[in-house]
N, C-alpha and C positions, 0 to 999 in steps of 0.2 A: 622419766620412767616412774611408774607407780610403785612406791616402796612397799605396798602391801601385796603386790602380785608375786605369786610363787609359781615357778615353771616346773612341770613334772617331766622327768626323764626316765623312760622305761628301758631297762637293760635285760628284760626277760630272754630275748633272742641271742644275747651274747653272754652275759654273766650267768643268767639263769640256765643256759645250755650247759654250764659246767657242773650242774647238779648231778650227783651220782644216780645213774639209771635214767637220765633224761637224754633223749636223742631226737632232735627236731629234723624233719625233712623239709624240703623247699616249700611244699604245699602248706605244711604246718606254719612255717615262718610267715608266709604270705597271708594266711588267714588270721593269724594272731596280730600281725602288724595292722591289718585293716580294721580289726576289732578295736585295737588301741586307738587308732585314728578316729574311729566313729564315736568313741566315748569322750574324746577331747584331750588326750595326752599330747603334750607339746613336742616332745622328742622321742623317737623310737630308734633305739640302737639295734641295727640289723645284724651285726656280727663283725668278724675280723677278716677283711679281704685278704686273700692269699694264704689264710690259715688252713683252709680245708675246701674240698670241692662244693660242699653244700653252701657255704657262705659265698663262694665265688658265683655259683649259679643264682643265688638270691639277689646279689647286687647286679648281676647281668640283666635280670628281669625283675626289677623292684616293683612291688605292688603300687597301684595308684592310691595316693593319700591326699585328702583335701585340706587337712588342718595340720597334722603332725609333720615335723621335719625328720626325714630319714637321716640317720647318723651312721657313719662308718667308724669302726674302732681300730686303733693300732697303737704303735709306740713311737717315741721320738727316734731320731736317727741313731744308728749304731756308733760306738766309739771308733774313731779312726776313719770315718767316712764323712763326706760333706752331705748336707741335706739334699742337694740336687743329685747326688749319686748313691742314694740309699734305696735298695729294692723294696724294703718294707714301707718306707715313706711314699714311694712311687705308687705302690699298690693301694695305700690308704687314700691318697688324694686322686686316684685315677678312676674311681667309680662314678656312678650317676648320682650318688648321694652328695648333696651340696653342703653338708655339715660333717665335721670330723671331730672325734674325741681321741686324743693321744695320751698315753700314760707315760709317766717318767718318775724317776726316783726323787724322793724328798727327805729321806732318812739317811744321814751320813753313814750309818752302819751298813746299809745296803750298797751305797756307793763304794765304800771301802772294800767290802767282802764280796758281794754278788757281782758288781761290775768290775771291780779292781782297777778303777781309774781315779784320776785326781778329782777332787770336789769341784774345782773350777771347770774342768772338762764337762762334768755333768750339767752344770748351769749353762754352759755354752750349747750343749746338745738341746736343752729345753728351748732356749731363746731362738736358736737357728731353725729348729724344726717348726716352731710356731710361725716365725717370719716366712719361711718357705711355704707352708701350707696356706697361709693367708693369700698368696698370689694365685692359688689354684681352686680354692673353695670359698663359699660365702661366709662360713662361720667355723671358728676353731675353738675347741675346748681342751683344757689341759687337766688330766686327772693326776693330782699330786699323790702318788702311791705312798702308803704308810705315813701319811702326813702327821697324824697325831702321835704315833710312836716317835717320829723324827722330831716333832716340836718339843716333846718332853725331854728328849736326849740333847738336842741342840737347837733351841728356838731360832737363833739367828740364821742358821743355815737352812732350816726348813722354810723359813719365811723368804730367804733369798731365792730359793727355788720357785716358790709361788710368784714372787715379784718378777722373776725373769720371764715367765709366761705372760703375766699381766702387761708388763712394759713392752713385750713384743707384739701385743695386740690380741691376745686371746679374749674371746667374748666371755667365757666362763672359766674360773679357776675352781676346780672341784677338789675339795679336801676329803681324802679317803681314809676311813678307818678300816684299812685292809685286813688286819688281823681280828677285827671285831672285839677288841678287848677294852675299849674306852667306855667310861660310864657317862651318863647324861650331864652331870655337873661339870665334868672335865671338857666335854664337847662344847658346852655353852661358853665356858671360860675361854677356851682356846680360839673358837670361832670369833668371839668378841675381840680378842687380841688382834687377830688377823684383819678384822674389819676396820681397825684403826688405820691400816695401811692400804688395803684393797677394799673398795666399796662393796658393801653387802649385795648390791644389785648385780655384782659380777662374781659372787661366791656361790658355790654349790656344795652339797654334802653327799657322800656315798658311804653308807654304813653297812657293815656285815653284822650278823646276828649271833656272834659266838657267846655273848653274855645275855641273850634274849632281850637286848636293849636297842635293836636297830631302829624300830619305829620311834621309841622315846628319844633316841639320840638325834634322829632327823628333825623331830619337833623342837628339840633343844637348840639345834643349829639354826632353825628358822627364828626362834626367839632371839638369838644372838645376831641375826642380820642376814643369814644366807638365804638366797632367793631362788635357788634351784635345788630340787630334791631328786636324787636318783634312787631307784628301787626296782623291784620286779613283782610280777603278778604272783600272788600266793606265797611270796617270800622265797621263790626259787633262788638257788645260788650254791656255790661250792661250800663244803663243810656244813655250817648251820644255816646257810642262806643269807639273803640280803634283806634290806628294809622292805617290808611288805606294802606295796602300793595299795592293795585292796583294803588294808586297814588305814593307811595314811589318807587316802582320798576322802572318805566320808568324815574322818576326824578333822581334816582341814576345812572342808566345806560346811559341816554342820556345827562344829564346836569352836571355831576360831573366827577372827575377823579377816583372815587372809583371803585373797582372791585367787582362784585357780581357773584354768581353762575349761573346767567341767561344770555345767549348771545342774540344777536340781532335777530337771527332766532327764538328762543323760545319766545322772546318778542311779536312776531306777534300773539301769542295765548292768549295774555292778555285779550282782549275783550271777547273772547270765555270763558275764565276761569271765568271772572266776571259774565257773563250771565249764566254760568252753575250753579253757586251758587244760583242765583235768581230763576232759573228753579226748582232747588231742594227745594227751600223755597216757591215755587208757588206764587211769587210776581213779579210785573213789575219792570224791571231795572230802575234805576234812570236816567232820560234823561240828567240831567246836571252834571253827574259824570265826574270828571276830566279824561281826556285821553280816556275813554271807553264809555261815554254816547252818546246817539243819538245826543245830542245838543253840544257835545264837539267841533265839527268842523262844526257847522251849521252856515250859513250866511243868514241873512234875509234882511238887508237894501240894497237897490240898489247900493249905493256907495261902500259898502263893497264887494258886489258880483262882481261889475265891476273891482275892484282892484284885487280880488282873481283870476278872469279869466285871468288877465295879469301875475300874479305871486302869488301863494298861500302864500308865505312868508309874504305878506303884512298884512295878518290877521290870520296867523296860526303859532304857536310857534314850532310845529313839523309836519312832514308828518304823517297824521293819519294812513297810512298803516303800520308804524313802530310798532304800538300797535294793529294791526288787526282791526282798525276802518276805517271809510270812511268819506269823505267830504260830506256835506249835504246842498244843496242849497234850501232854504225855499222860498215858494211862499206865499205871503200875500198881504194885501192892501198897504204895503210899498214897494212892488216889482216894479222893472222896467224891461225893455226888457232883461237886462243881466240875471236876475233871471230866467225868463221864458225860455230863450235859454239854460241856464245851466241845468235846470230841464229836458228840452227836451233831451239834450245829455245824462243825467243820465239814463233816461228811454228808451233810444234807439230810439227816435223819430226824424227822419230826416226832417228838414225844414229849408229853407233859412232865414237868419237873416232879410232880407227886405220883407219877406212875410207879407202882410197886416193882415193875421190871427193872427200874433204874437201880434200886437198892440191891436186888438179886444179882444184877450184873456186876456191881461193885464187889460183892462177895465172891462171885465166880472168878473175877480177875485175880483177887487175892489168893484164892485156892490154887488156881492154875499157876500163878507165879511161884507159889510155894513148891509146886511140883517141878518147876524149872523153866517155865515159859517166861519171856521177857517182852512185854508189849510196848515198853518205852522205846525200843528200837525196831519194832515190827508193827508199824501202824496198819499195814494192809491186813495182817492177821487179826488185829483187834477189830477192824471194821467188819471182817467176815464173822468173827465171833459174835459181835453185837447184832448184826443183821440176822444171823442164824437163830439167835435167842429170840429175836422179835419176829421170826418167820419171814424174812425178806430176801433170802438168797436161794435161788433154784439150784438143783443138782444138774450141772451141765453134763457130767459124766461120772461113771463109777468104775473104779479099778477093782476087778475081781481078784487078780493076783499078779505078782511080778516076781521075776527071778533075775539076779545079777551074778555074772561069773567073771572072774579075772583069769587071763591066760598069759603066763610068762614063759617065753620060749626063745630059742635061737632060730632066726630066719635063714633063708637059703644063702644069704650073703654073710652069714656068720655074725649077725648083729643080735644083741639081746633086746627083745621087744616085750612090752607088756600091753595087752589090749583088754578092754572091758567090753562085755556084751550084756545087754539087758533085754529081757523078753517080758512083754506086758500083755495081759488080757484085760480088756476093758469093755464097758457097755456105754453106748450112747443111745438113750431111748430103748428101743427094742432090739437094736443092733449090737452084736457081740463080735469083736474082732481081736486078733492077736498081732502084735507088732514086735519086730526084733530090730535093734540098732546097736551099733558099736560106738565107743567113745574113748577118750584118752584117760578115762577114770570111771569108776562106777557111777558117780553122780552125773557126769556128763553123758554117759550111755543111757541112764535112766531118763534124763531130761530129753535126750534126742528121741528115744522110743515113745515117750508120752506125746510129744508134739508132732512126731511123725504120724501117729495114729489119729490125733485130733485135728490136724490141719484140714483134712477133707471136709470135716464138719464145721470147723470154726476158723475161717481164713483170718480172723482178727488176731490170731497168734503168730502170723507170718513175721512181724517185725519185733517180736519179743525175744529178749536174750538175757542171759545171766551175766551180771557184771561183778558180783562179789559173793564170796562164800566163806563163812566163818564157823569154826567148830570150837565148842568149849566143853570140857569134861566137868560135870557138876559135882560128882562124888568120886574124886580121884582115889580115895582110900578103899573104894569098893573093887578095885582091880578090874577084871574083865566084866564085872557086873555094873560098872559105872554108868550113870545116866548121862546122856549126851544131848547138848542143845546145838542145833544148827540154825544159823541165820543166813538167809539168802537175800541178796538184793538183785532185783530185776529192772530192766529198762525197755523202752520201746522206741520206735522211730521218731516220736514227737519230743523225746527228751524226758518224758515222765519216768520217774524212778519210784519203786515201792519195795518194801522189805517185809519178809515173812519169816516165821519161826516154826521149828518142829522140835519135839522132844521125845526121846525114846532111849532105852538101853542099847538099841542097835543103831549105829550111825547111819546106815543106809535107810532104815525106816524113818529116822528123824529127818533125813534129807528129803525123802519122799513126801513127808507131811508138809515141809516148807515149800517144796515144788508144787504140790497140789494146791496149796493156798495161793501161791503166786499166779498160777494159771487161772484159778477161779476168780481172783480179784481182777485180773486183766479182762476176762470175759464179761464180768459184771460191769466194770467201768466202761467197756466198749459198747455196752448195750446189746450184747450178743443174744439172739433168740435161743431158747432151749430147743435142741434138735430132738425130734421124735424118732429119727432113724437115719440111716446113711443117705447122703445125697446121691442123686442119680449117677451111676457109674462108679461109685466108690467100692473098692475091694474090701472083702471081709478079712483078708489076711494080707500083710505086707512085710 
């Protein structure tokens, strides 16, 4: 066996599913498993057979995978039962998965208190369960729960638990930092001690992130000899999460001499994989995520941007394209000429460096940010601002007026309901029309009314949707006269995301400004022609 080969074990669909607010359905699990297989993960843990209907349905119809091994998770036999007569063990070994991972105690405190059995009985449970499972599946792994806490308390007993699984024939003995409280230097020392008894080529590591050290702990375990690393996409997991494979994969491939089952070509799909998970969970990606976040290769300060323009290595530890990400030059009140020119290049806007409009735009950005705008998080609004200043954005539509009302009432069934209604009068070319729409809030109603009116003219808006909405009060001491900043993130069917900003003392007006920018940017990027009037058959009122 190649001693430099590290095997990656993904637990997103099992341990990650224990994240507060995360609820995978069967289709989610199938799609994520296939994406993990495609990028080159070695093991995909699908869930716990018998624990819930979703996991049962997933294992009944597992997705086809070409490279990854599907793993079922469970626990060792219960006290007082034989391995052959334990319902949980039968469910674990009875699926179509040909590899299983079973968890057992390795901390004497847990054996004494949680299980309430003799320590000898616990070791027998581990050995007998592994022996039994080996007769029914191709590969058996043992997760030594609370191993590091157990080793600190009673090294001999914790090691005896691991040895019981190893001697019974387990392919991998996975040392778990279940409470997530161990630090990297401790992980490296303890794994090194275990590797004197159990070969590192059969040792794995499973770290939780309660001290924000799960990735560092996993790398420390590899340094000490462990050759399987368990983790989850985007660091999902109960409490503070698990080791983040999205950070570990490029760190292993690009910054160490270890070999993994993912090559550099597949690595280019890492950002997509990370965002695929967020899409499935219907949540916004973390902007500051290592390697794959929108801000991972963002440059804001003028000094930094100037240096990056000369050579990106001045402020970037890798080429963002290696992980499927991109460089992001931010424009803000800290910007200089280099920022503006870099953003122009990114958006395909040709202008000479000595054009006086560049300097005037720098000053305009600083003035508007002083007024409350924030272009470092609203790239689409900046592009519109720049193109408008340079005369490059058409007026696709004009809103003459809008009105938003909220109605809070008791319905016929005695339920208290609140409904918002927006009325918009707008002009497209020479056409003037009025639209009314309802929504579950004033911004939703306003957005619905806008797009309801515009869809007949601009079908390009059909797949546009709002995915995030943020409000910040900029002058809280001003009370009801406070200035409000609204940031809106939009997306379309291609996966494109863009952010816009609006500022006003009125939160609805600020929201409208951000909505208007979001729609205008979408139309511009889609190459929509400016309409001179209503298309044939379009109603003037709706």
